[in-house]
ZADO-1210 file (C-alpha; in nm, 4 decimals, padded with zeros to 6 digits):
<atoms>
<atom x="02.0452" y="-00.0772" z="01.3196" code="UNK" pos="1"/>
<atom x="01.9610" y="00.1181" z="01.0044" code="UNK" pos="2"/>
<atom x="02.1811" y="-00.0064" z="00.7210" code="UNK" pos="3"/>
<atom x="02.0952" y="00.2637" z="00.4683" code="UNK" pos="4"/>
<atom x="01.9083" y="00.5952" z="00.4733" code="UNK" pos="5"/>
<atom x="01.8033" y="00.7899" z="00.1652" code="UNK" pos="6"/>
<atom x="01.6548" y="01.1395" z="00.1887" code="UNK" pos="7"/>
<atom x="01.4577" y="01.2536" z="-00.1120" code="UNK" pos="8"/>
<atom x="01.2672" y="01.5788" z="-00.1505" code="UNK" pos="9"/>
<atom x="00.9380" y="01.4319" z="-00.0258" code="UNK" pos="10"/>
<atom x="01.0322" y="01.0894" z="00.1105" code="UNK" pos="11"/>
<atom x="01.2631" y="00.9366" z="00.3681" code="UNK" pos="12"/>
<atom x="01.3663" y="00.5779" z="00.2959" code="UNK" pos="13"/>
<atom x="01.5491" y="00.3527" z="00.5412" code="UNK" pos="14"/>
<atom x="01.6592" y="-00.0086" z="00.5029" code="UNK" pos="15"/>
<atom x="01.7171" y="-00.2525" z="00.7872" code="UNK" pos="16"/>
<atom x="01.7198" y="-00.6352" z="00.8006" code="UNK" pos="17"/>
<atom x="01.5395" y="-00.6758" z="00.4688" code="UNK" pos="18"/>
<atom x="01.2745" y="-00.4154" z="00.5531" code="UNK" pos="19"/>
<atom x="01.2471" y="-00.0875" z="00.3630" code="UNK" pos="20"/>
<atom x="01.0529" y="00.1870" z="00.5386" code="UNK" pos="21"/>
<atom x="00.9153" y="00.4642" z="00.3181" code="UNK" pos="22"/>
<atom x="00.8077" y="00.7748" z="00.5082" code="UNK" pos="23"/>
<atom x="00.5924" y="01.0391" z="00.3416" code="UNK" pos="24"/>
<atom x="00.7720" y="01.3549" z="00.4483" code="UNK" pos="25"/>
<atom x="00.5683" y="01.6656" z="00.3647" code="UNK" pos="26"/>
<atom x="00.4171" y="01.7252" z="00.7085" code="UNK" pos="27"/>
<atom x="00.3703" y="02.0980" z="00.6471" code="UNK" pos="28"/>
<atom x="00.1378" y="02.0081" z="00.3567" code="UNK" pos="29"/>
<atom x="-00.0326" y="01.7150" z="00.5346" code="UNK" pos="30"/>
<atom x="00.1709" y="01.4847" z="00.3085" code="UNK" pos="31"/>
<atom x="-00.0373" y="01.5738" z="00.0045" code="UNK" pos="32"/>
<atom x="00.0883" y="01.4141" z="-00.3147" code="UNK" pos="33"/>
<atom x="00.2490" y="01.6593" z="-00.5554" code="UNK" pos="34"/>
<atom x="00.4238" y="01.5731" z="-00.8808" code="UNK" pos="35"/>
<atom x="00.7565" y="01.5281" z="-00.7032" code="UNK" pos="36"/>
<atom x="00.6181" y="01.2851" z="-00.4469" code="UNK" pos="37"/>
<atom x="00.4385" y="01.0877" z="-00.7177" code="UNK" pos="38"/>
<atom x="00.7595" y="01.0562" z="-00.9162" code="UNK" pos="39"/>
<atom x="00.9620" y="00.9617" z="-00.6089" code="UNK" pos="40"/>
<atom x="00.7141" y="00.6940" z="-00.4992" code="UNK" pos="41"/>
<atom x="00.7177" y="00.5367" z="-00.8460" code="UNK" pos="42"/>
<atom x="01.0968" y="00.5456" z="-00.8576" code="UNK" pos="43"/>
<atom x="01.1542" y="00.4048" z="-00.5097" code="UNK" pos="44"/>
<atom x="00.8990" y="00.1267" z="-00.5604" code="UNK" pos="45"/>
<atom x="01.0716" y="00.0238" z="-00.8831" code="UNK" pos="46"/>
<atom x="01.4096" y="00.0328" z="-00.7084" code="UNK" pos="47"/>
<atom x="01.2977" y="-00.1673" z="-00.4058" code="UNK" pos="48"/>
<atom x="01.1072" y="-00.4135" z="-00.6207" code="UNK" pos="49"/>
<atom x="01.4235" y="-00.5115" z="-00.8068" code="UNK" pos="50"/>
<atom x="01.6434" y="-00.5233" z="-00.4941" code="UNK" pos="51"/>
<atom x="01.6673" y="-00.8823" z="-00.3683" code="UNK" pos="52"/>
<atom x="01.7888" y="-00.7596" z="-00.0294" code="UNK" pos="53"/>
<atom x="01.4519" y="-00.5946" z="00.0367" code="UNK" pos="54"/>
<atom x="01.1810" y="-00.8416" z="00.1343" code="UNK" pos="55"/>
<atom x="00.9032" y="-00.6214" z="00.2744" code="UNK" pos="56"/>
<atom x="00.8029" y="-00.2544" z="00.2676" code="UNK" pos="57"/>
<atom x="00.6485" y="-00.0363" z="00.5371" code="UNK" pos="58"/>
<atom x="00.4681" y="00.2812" z="00.4276" code="UNK" pos="59"/>
<atom x="00.4242" y="00.5461" z="00.6966" code="UNK" pos="60"/>
<atom x="00.4136" y="00.9252" z="00.7327" code="UNK" pos="61"/>
<atom x="00.5421" y="01.2120" z="00.9437" code="UNK" pos="62"/>
<atom x="00.3263" y="01.4772" z="01.1068" code="UNK" pos="63"/>
<atom x="-00.0412" y="01.4662" z="01.1966" code="UNK" pos="64"/>
<atom x="-00.1710" y="01.3375" z="00.8617" code="UNK" pos="65"/>
<atom x="-00.1004" y="01.0183" z="00.6719" code="UNK" pos="66"/>
<atom x="-00.1873" y="01.1729" z="00.3354" code="UNK" pos="67"/>
<atom x="-00.4554" y="01.4315" z="00.2594" code="UNK" pos="68"/>
<atom x="-00.4792" y="01.3461" z="-00.1091" code="UNK" pos="69"/>
<atom x="-00.3423" y="01.5408" z="-00.4034" code="UNK" pos="70"/>
<atom x="-00.1925" y="01.8848" z="-00.3842" code="UNK" pos="71"/>
<atom x="-00.4240" y="02.1482" z="-00.5320" code="UNK" pos="72"/>
<atom x="-00.2339" y="02.4353" z="-00.6904" code="UNK" pos="73"/>
<atom x="-00.2301" y="02.6772" z="-00.9797" code="UNK" pos="74"/>
<atom x="-00.1383" y="02.4024" z="-01.2220" code="UNK" pos="75"/>
<atom x="-00.5104" y="02.3168" z="-01.2404" code="UNK" pos="76"/>
<atom x="-00.5983" y="02.6612" z="-01.3785" code="UNK" pos="77"/>
<atom x="-00.6338" y="02.6149" z="-01.7533" code="UNK" pos="78"/>
<atom x="-00.8956" y="02.6819" z="-02.0190" code="UNK" pos="79"/>
<atom x="-01.1407" y="02.3939" z="-02.0634" code="UNK" pos="80"/>
<atom x="-00.9780" y="02.2182" z="-02.3605" code="UNK" pos="81"/>
<atom x="-00.6328" y="02.2325" z="-02.2043" code="UNK" pos="82"/>
<atom x="-00.7705" y="02.1433" z="-01.8620" code="UNK" pos="83"/>
<atom x="-00.9269" y="01.8186" z="-01.9878" code="UNK" pos="84"/>
<atom x="-00.5945" y="01.7134" z="-02.1382" code="UNK" pos="85"/>
<atom x="-00.4030" y="01.8006" z="-01.8208" code="UNK" pos="86"/>
<atom x="-00.6464" y="01.6091" z="-01.5993" code="UNK" pos="87"/>
<atom x="-00.6314" y="01.2980" z="-01.8166" code="UNK" pos="88"/>
<atom x="-00.2520" y="01.3101" z="-01.8258" code="UNK" pos="89"/>
<atom x="-00.2256" y="01.3724" z="-01.4513" code="UNK" pos="90"/>
<atom x="-00.4609" y="01.0879" z="-01.3595" code="UNK" pos="91"/>
<atom x="-00.2628" y="00.8532" z="-01.5851" code="UNK" pos="92"/>
<atom x="00.0566" y="00.9537" z="-01.4048" code="UNK" pos="93"/>
<atom x="-00.1096" y="00.9026" z="-01.0668" code="UNK" pos="94"/>
<atom x="-00.2355" y="00.5594" z="-01.1722" code="UNK" pos="95"/>
<atom x="00.1261" y="00.4523" z="-01.2083" code="UNK" pos="96"/>
<atom x="00.1943" y="00.5443" z="-00.8440" code="UNK" pos="97"/>
<atom x="-00.0721" y="00.3095" z="-00.7118" code="UNK" pos="98"/>
<atom x="00.0017" y="00.0349" z="-00.9628" code="UNK" pos="99"/>
<atom x="00.3642" y="00.0419" z="-00.8470" code="UNK" pos="100"/>
<atom x="00.2430" y="-00.0477" z="-00.4964" code="UNK" pos="101"/>
<atom x="-00.0245" y="-00.2957" z="-00.6025" code="UNK" pos="102"/>
<atom x="00.2083" y="-00.4777" z="-00.8437" code="UNK" pos="103"/>
<atom x="00.4961" y="-00.4918" z="-00.5963" code="UNK" pos="104"/>
<atom x="00.5771" y="-00.8622" z="-00.5485" code="UNK" pos="105"/>
<atom x="00.6647" y="-00.8002" z="-00.1847" code="UNK" pos="106"/>
<atom x="00.4303" y="-00.7350" z="00.1077" code="UNK" pos="107"/>
<atom x="00.3506" y="-00.3666" z="00.1643" code="UNK" pos="108"/>
<atom x="00.2310" y="-00.2721" z="00.5135" code="UNK" pos="109"/>
<atom x="00.0628" y="00.0608" z="00.5758" code="UNK" pos="110"/>
<atom x="00.0902" y="00.2456" z="00.9081" code="UNK" pos="111"/>
<atom x="-00.1797" y="00.5141" z="00.9112" code="UNK" pos="112"/>
<atom x="-00.1165" y="00.7792" z="01.1749" code="UNK" pos="113"/>
<atom x="-00.3805" y="01.0401" z="01.0891" code="UNK" pos="114"/>
<atom x="-00.6048" y="01.1669" z="00.8119" code="UNK" pos="115"/>
<atom x="-00.6149" y="00.9620" z="00.4900" code="UNK" pos="116"/>
<atom x="-00.8372" y="01.1238" z="00.2277" code="UNK" pos="117"/>
<atom x="-00.8722" y="01.1117" z="-00.1499" code="UNK" pos="118"/>
<atom x="-00.5422" y="00.9941" z="-00.2921" code="UNK" pos="119"/>
<atom x="-00.4312" y="00.9126" z="00.0629" code="UNK" pos="120"/>
<atom x="-00.7358" y="00.6886" z="00.1011" code="UNK" pos="121"/>
<atom x="-00.6241" y="00.5162" z="-00.2192" code="UNK" pos="122"/>
<atom x="-00.2790" y="00.4587" z="-00.0683" code="UNK" pos="123"/>
<atom x="-00.4486" y="00.2756" z="00.2192" code="UNK" pos="124"/>
<atom x="-00.6368" y="00.0558" z="-00.0281" code="UNK" pos="125"/>
<atom x="-00.3142" y="-00.0178" z="-00.2165" code="UNK" pos="126"/>
<atom x="-00.1332" y="-00.1606" z="00.0864" code="UNK" pos="127"/>
<atom x="-00.1580" y="-00.5329" z="00.1588" code="UNK" pos="128"/>
<atom x="-00.2042" y="-00.5016" z="00.5349" code="UNK" pos="129"/>
<atom x="-00.2936" y="-00.1815" z="00.7196" code="UNK" pos="130"/>
<atom x="-00.2479" y="-00.0915" z="01.0849" code="UNK" pos="131"/>
<atom x="-00.4084" y="00.2342" z="01.1935" code="UNK" pos="132"/>
<atom x="-00.3614" y="00.4642" z="01.4886" code="UNK" pos="133"/>
<atom x="-00.6715" y="00.5248" z="01.6984" code="UNK" pos="134"/>
<atom x="-00.6361" y="00.8862" z="01.5819" code="UNK" pos="135"/>
<atom x="-00.6629" y="00.7957" z="01.2119" code="UNK" pos="136"/>
<atom x="-00.9571" y="00.9130" z="01.0007" code="UNK" pos="137"/>
<atom x="-01.0597" y="00.8215" z="00.6485" code="UNK" pos="138"/>
<atom x="-01.2676" y="00.9725" z="00.3666" code="UNK" pos="139"/>
<atom x="-01.3050" y="00.9043" z="-00.0038" code="UNK" pos="140"/>
<atom x="-01.3801" y="01.2822" z="-00.0269" code="UNK" pos="141"/>
<atom x="-01.4149" y="01.3126" z="-00.4078" code="UNK" pos="142"/>
<atom x="-01.7924" y="01.3757" z="-00.4065" code="UNK" pos="143"/>
<atom x="-01.7327" y="01.6864" z="-00.1952" code="UNK" pos="144"/>
<atom x="-01.5324" y="01.8284" z="-00.4867" code="UNK" pos="145"/>
<atom x="-01.7800" y="01.7224" z="-00.7548" code="UNK" pos="146"/>
<atom x="-01.5512" y="01.4435" z="-00.8748" code="UNK" pos="147"/>
<atom x="-01.5572" y="01.0666" z="-00.9146" code="UNK" pos="148"/>
<atom x="-01.2940" y="00.8605" z="-00.7304" code="UNK" pos="149"/>
<atom x="-00.9937" y="00.7656" z="-00.9400" code="UNK" pos="150"/>
<atom x="-00.6655" y="00.5681" z="-00.9182" code="UNK" pos="151"/>
<atom x="-00.8529" y="00.2401" z="-00.8738" code="UNK" pos="152"/>
<atom x="-01.0746" y="00.3304" z="-00.5765" code="UNK" pos="153"/>
<atom x="-01.3913" y="00.2244" z="-00.7629" code="UNK" pos="154"/>
<atom x="-01.2306" y="-00.1161" z="-00.8218" code="UNK" pos="155"/>
<atom x="-01.0609" y="-00.1767" z="-00.4877" code="UNK" pos="156"/>
<atom x="-01.3074" y="-00.0331" z="-00.2361" code="UNK" pos="157"/>
<atom x="-01.6064" y="-00.2614" z="-00.3163" code="UNK" pos="158"/>
<atom x="-01.3717" y="-00.5588" z="-00.3038" code="UNK" pos="159"/>
<atom x="-01.2439" y="-00.4458" z="00.0359" code="UNK" pos="160"/>
<atom x="-01.5573" y="-00.3385" z="00.2246" code="UNK" pos="161"/>
<atom x="-01.8414" y="-00.4707" z="00.0076" code="UNK" pos="162"/>
<atom x="-02.0565" y="-00.3075" z="-00.2591" code="UNK" pos="163"/>
<atom x="-02.3134" y="-00.1256" z="-00.0444" code="UNK" pos="164"/>
<atom x="-02.0614" y="00.0122" z="00.2041" code="UNK" pos="165"/>
<atom x="-01.8375" y="00.1250" z="-00.0803" code="UNK" pos="166"/>
<atom x="-02.1279" y="00.3125" z="-00.2390" code="UNK" pos="167"/>
<atom x="-02.2075" y="00.4790" z="00.0936" code="UNK" pos="168"/>
<atom x="-01.8483" y="00.5923" z="00.1466" code="UNK" pos="169"/>
<atom x="-01.8184" y="00.7198" z="-00.2109" code="UNK" pos="170"/>
<atom x="-02.1589" y="00.8896" z="-00.2341" code="UNK" pos="171"/>
<atom x="-02.1541" y="01.0596" z="00.1078" code="UNK" pos="172"/>
<atom x="-01.7786" y="01.1274" z="00.1273" code="UNK" pos="173"/>
<atom x="-01.8227" y="01.0944" z="00.5044" code="UNK" pos="174"/>
<atom x="-01.5207" y="01.0931" z="00.7325" code="UNK" pos="175"/>
<atom x="-01.4993" y="00.7714" z="00.9357" code="UNK" pos="176"/>
<atom x="-01.2836" y="00.7040" z="01.2392" code="UNK" pos="177"/>
<atom x="-01.0342" y="00.4231" z="01.2915" code="UNK" pos="178"/>
<atom x="-01.2786" y="00.2046" z="01.4834" code="UNK" pos="179"/>
<atom x="-01.5302" y="00.2134" z="01.1984" code="UNK" pos="180"/>
<atom x="-01.2527" y="00.1529" z="00.9439" code="UNK" pos="181"/>
<atom x="-01.1548" y="-00.1610" z="01.1334" code="UNK" pos="182"/>
<atom x="-01.5175" y="-00.2760" z="01.1654" code="UNK" pos="183"/>
<atom x="-01.5784" y="-00.2618" z="00.7891" code="UNK" pos="184"/>
<atom x="-01.2422" y="-00.4153" z="00.6980" code="UNK" pos="185"/>
<atom x="-01.0753" y="-00.1062" z="00.5550" code="UNK" pos="186"/>
<atom x="-00.7879" y="-00.1567" z="00.8012" code="UNK" pos="187"/>
<atom x="-00.6716" y="-00.4764" z="00.9676" code="UNK" pos="188"/>
<atom x="-00.6420" y="-00.3449" z="01.3190" code="UNK" pos="189"/>
<atom x="-00.6276" y="-00.0299" z="01.5301" code="UNK" pos="190"/>
<atom x="-00.3641" y="00.0411" z="01.7934" code="UNK" pos="191"/>
<atom x="-00.2937" y="00.3328" z="02.0291" code="UNK" pos="192"/>
<atom x="-00.1201" y="00.6215" z="01.8536" code="UNK" pos="193"/>
<atom x="00.1940" y="00.5916" z="02.0639" code="UNK" pos="194"/>
<atom x="00.2451" y="00.2270" z="01.9664" code="UNK" pos="195"/>
<atom x="00.1671" y="00.2509" z="01.5933" code="UNK" pos="196"/>
<atom x="00.5261" y="00.2563" z="01.4694" code="UNK" pos="197"/>
<atom x="00.6290" y="-00.0306" z="01.6960" code="UNK" pos="198"/>
<atom x="00.3310" y="-00.2489" z="01.6021" code="UNK" pos="199"/>
<atom x="00.3645" y="-00.1837" z="01.2299" code="UNK" pos="200"/>
<atom x="00.7417" y="-00.2348" z="01.2289" code="UNK" pos="201"/>
<atom x="00.7111" y="-00.5606" z="01.4230" code="UNK" pos="202"/>
<atom x="00.4638" y="-00.6978" z="01.1697" code="UNK" pos="203"/>
<atom x="00.6678" y="-00.5746" z="00.8738" code="UNK" pos="204"/>
<atom x="00.9859" y="-00.7348" z="01.0099" code="UNK" pos="205"/>
<atom x="00.7985" y="-01.0584" z="01.0697" code="UNK" pos="206"/>
<atom x="00.6888" y="-01.0667" z="00.7069" code="UNK" pos="207"/>
<atom x="01.0368" y="-00.9655" z="00.5879" code="UNK" pos="208"/>
<atom x="01.1791" y="-01.2720" z="00.7623" code="UNK" pos="209"/>
<atom x="00.9145" y="-01.5015" z="00.6145" code="UNK" pos="210"/>
<atom x="00.8867" y="-01.6940" z="00.2891" code="UNK" pos="211"/>
<atom x="00.8608" y="-01.3762" z="00.0852" code="UNK" pos="212"/>
<atom x="00.8904" y="-01.5557" z="-00.2479" code="UNK" pos="213"/>
<atom x="00.5710" y="-01.7466" z="-00.1677" code="UNK" pos="214"/>
<atom x="00.4079" y="-01.4359" z="-00.0179" code="UNK" pos="215"/>
<atom x="00.4807" y="-01.2378" z="-00.3337" code="UNK" pos="216"/>
<atom x="00.3345" y="-01.5086" z="-00.5553" code="UNK" pos="217"/>
<atom x="00.0268" y="-01.5304" z="-00.3315" code="UNK" pos="218"/>
<atom x="-00.0201" y="-01.1542" z="-00.3638" code="UNK" pos="219"/>
<atom x="00.0026" y="-01.1748" z="-00.7419" code="UNK" pos="220"/>
<atom x="-00.2460" y="-01.4635" z="-00.7586" code="UNK" pos="221"/>
<atom x="-00.4932" y="-01.2844" z="-00.5302" code="UNK" pos="222"/>
<atom x="-00.4842" y="-00.9683" z="-00.7402" code="UNK" pos="223"/>
<atom x="-00.5097" y="-01.1501" z="-01.0712" code="UNK" pos="224"/>
<atom x="-00.7852" y="-01.3689" z="-00.9305" code="UNK" pos="225"/>
<atom x="-01.0027" y="-01.0644" z="-00.8625" code="UNK" pos="226"/>
<atom x="-01.0704" y="-01.0355" z="-01.2331" code="UNK" pos="227"/>
<atom x="-01.1221" y="-01.3990" z="-01.3218" code="UNK" pos="228"/>
<atom x="-01.3215" y="-01.7105" z="-01.2279" code="UNK" pos="229"/>
<atom x="-01.2540" y="-01.9930" z="-00.9820" code="UNK" pos="230"/>
<atom x="-01.1106" y="-02.2338" z="-01.2384" code="UNK" pos="231"/>
<atom x="-00.8683" y="-01.9734" z="-01.3714" code="UNK" pos="232"/>
<atom x="-00.7599" y="-01.8861" z="-01.0179" code="UNK" pos="233"/>
<atom x="-00.6933" y="-02.2545" z="-00.9505" code="UNK" pos="234"/>
<atom x="-00.4706" y="-02.2611" z="-01.2577" code="UNK" pos="235"/>
<atom x="-00.2820" y="-01.9610" z="-01.1206" code="UNK" pos="236"/>
<atom x="-00.2425" y="-02.1423" z="-00.7876" code="UNK" pos="237"/>
<atom x="-00.0973" y="-02.4464" z="-00.9652" code="UNK" pos="238"/>
<atom x="00.1484" y="-02.2211" z="-01.1467" code="UNK" pos="239"/>
<atom x="00.2477" y="-02.0528" z="-00.8199" code="UNK" pos="240"/>
<atom x="00.2875" y="-02.3831" z="-00.6399" code="UNK" pos="241"/>
<atom x="00.5135" y="-02.5176" z="-00.9141" code="UNK" pos="242"/>
<atom x="00.7389" y="-02.2142" z="-00.8760" code="UNK" pos="243"/>
<atom x="00.7441" y="-02.2369" z="-00.4957" code="UNK" pos="244"/>
<atom x="00.8362" y="-02.6057" z="-00.4944" code="UNK" pos="245"/>
<atom x="01.1542" y="-02.5140" z="-00.6829" code="UNK" pos="246"/>
<atom x="01.2511" y="-02.2505" z="-00.4253" code="UNK" pos="247"/>
<atom x="01.5087" y="-02.2721" z="-00.1485" code="UNK" pos="248"/>
<atom x="01.2463" y="-02.1456" z="00.0947" code="UNK" pos="249"/>
<atom x="01.0351" y="-02.4556" z="00.0275" code="UNK" pos="250"/>
<atom x="01.3323" y="-02.6812" z="00.0963" code="UNK" pos="251"/>
<atom x="01.4039" y="-02.4895" z="00.4165" code="UNK" pos="252"/>
<atom x="01.0390" y="-02.5076" z="00.5233" code="UNK" pos="253"/>
<atom x="01.0293" y="-02.8852" z="00.4817" code="UNK" pos="254"/>
<atom x="01.3639" y="-02.9342" z="00.6568" code="UNK" pos="255"/>
<atom x="01.2586" y="-02.7116" z="00.9458" code="UNK" pos="256"/>
<atom x="00.9357" y="-02.9095" z="00.9868" code="UNK" pos="257"/>
<atom x="01.1183" y="-03.2434" z="00.9866" code="UNK" pos="258"/>
<atom x="01.3850" y="-03.1125" z="01.2250" code="UNK" pos="259"/>
<atom x="01.1225" y="-02.9516" z="01.4525" code="UNK" pos="260"/>
<atom x="01.2719" y="-02.6016" z="01.4392" code="UNK" pos="261"/>
<atom x="01.1765" y="-02.2569" z="01.3146" code="UNK" pos="262"/>
<atom x="01.2530" y="-02.2045" z="00.9438" code="UNK" pos="263"/>
<atom x="01.5167" y="-01.9555" z="00.8356" code="UNK" pos="264"/>
<atom x="01.3697" y="-01.8230" z="00.5127" code="UNK" pos="265"/>
<atom x="01.5764" y="-01.6150" z="00.2681" code="UNK" pos="266"/>
<atom x="01.3112" y="-01.5156" z="00.0167" code="UNK" pos="267"/>
<atom x="01.4700" y="-01.7303" z="-00.2540" code="UNK" pos="268"/>
</atoms>
């Protein structure tokens, strides 16, 4: 049973049993990201991140597209000097959207129902685990517009699919289907379109009922470890382990093991 529902201009947010579901809700515009959606994503991520009742987040979309990138409108029509300033400012604002997801110390599951291109492709990369419909399609797309990828794609994509495949996807801007996305590791698995919501929600609820304190620390260590060496990552692991050992979830995990039962984690 849904405990809380919040309708924003571009998003629908529901909360149930520790799981927050964020639905991109601009189907008439293929869920393209405009300034309002960017602001609302940043705000809701900050809100959910500080809410101890929320232990996992599911990101999904309405309509036939997951997210077709950024909205292109008249706001891009400026003289050159002004245009350069606007672009730099806009990209900086967009960076904050993706950082809000990447830095979220709770698991974020993506459910990709359709096209994910440009900024929508970056949303896929920002999620921790991604389940895709067999109707989903993906493209970095920027090269078709004479642009370089932004919002962290050049950092995340090679670390997700490997250097050579990342270069191919960026240089060609080819559209790939869900099967290929699964094969190269862009998504975790592909399911029939009519079972996407059920499969993604089941996984998200499973994570929400898990040791989310430890999961959040693991996520942080993984991300920080991408930019450092093995020894430094081991130090981060020691730090994370010290924090986990002090948690109630650790005590519950040990007790459940000794009592031969399933643990009842609270994310604390």
